[in-house]
N, C-alpha and C positions, 0 to 999 in steps of 0.2 A: 683576679682583680685587675690584671694588666689588660684584659680583653675589653673592659669597659671604655677606657680612653680611645682605644683603637676603633671600637664600634661607633663611638661618637664622632671620631675623626672622619670615618668613611660615610656614615649615613645620618648621624644625629644632628650635626651642626648645619644651620641653613647657609646658603650661598653668601648672603650678606645679612648683617643685622637689620631687622625690620625697623624702619624709622617712622615714628609717629608723625602723622600729618594733622594739622588743625585747619578746619574749614569753618566758615561762618559768613555773616553778612555785616558789612560796615553800615552803621546807621548814623543818623544825625546826632550832633552833640547833645548830650543830656538824655538820650534814650539808651536802653539796655540792648546789648547785642547778644546774639545766640551763637555760641561757638561749640563745636564738637571736635574731639580729638580721637582719631582712629589709628590703630596700629595694624598694618597688614599682616596676614598669616605668613609664617616662615616659608621660604621656597626651598624645596628639596634640592640637594646638590646633584648636578648632572655631569656627564663626562667620564673619562677614564679614571680609574683609581689612582694612577700616578699623578694626575693633575690635582686630585683632592688632598694628597699627602704632602702637606707643607709644614714647616716648623710653626707658623702662626696658628694653623688649625690644630696642630698637636698640642701646643701650649694652651690654647683656648679650651680644648677638650679636657685636658688635665685639670685646669682650673674649675671647670664645671663639675667634674667628678669629685674633686677634693671638697668643693663647697657643698655638694650634694651629700657626701658621706659624713663630713665633719659637722657642718652647720645645718644639715637637713633641708636646705633650700638653696638651689643654685641661682634662682632668679633670672635664668637665661631663657630666651625664646628658643625652643628646640623644635625640630621637625617631629612628626608623629613617631617615627622610629626612634628618635633621640629621647622623647618623653618616655616611651616604653622601656628603653635601655636604662634610663635613669631609675625608673621604678623597680625594674628587676635587680639592678645593682644595690638598691637600698634594702632589698630583701635578702639577696644571696650573699653579699659580702660580709655582713655581720655574722651570718650563720657559718660561713666558711672560716671566718676568723675564730669563732668559738670552737669549732671542731678542731682547728689547728692547735688551739690552747689546750684542749682536752687531750689531744694526741701527744703533745709535748709533756703534759702533766703525767700521763700514764707511763711514758718512757723514763721520766725522772724518778718516779716512785719506785720503780723496779730496781 
């Protein structure tokens, strides 16, 4: 379970939070305008690993993992690797937790 925040820290979190941009045309008074809001795709982190490992990124990765496991939705824009890491953790962590409970239960029963 401790590997998930580390994987998000190194590969899963984008360099910056994608900021939505709104574009449209200004029209005369009394006419309806057309506006569209687009959010750019997350940008993969680049550079050496020591540059990526910061307390801010670790804290953000930890928040994403906790929200993902506890509330089932992180609501965070992640890179492709981060999305797959989050999906794998949603499957693997409850299974590992259940196996740990069964192992403790079998030790206590004896």
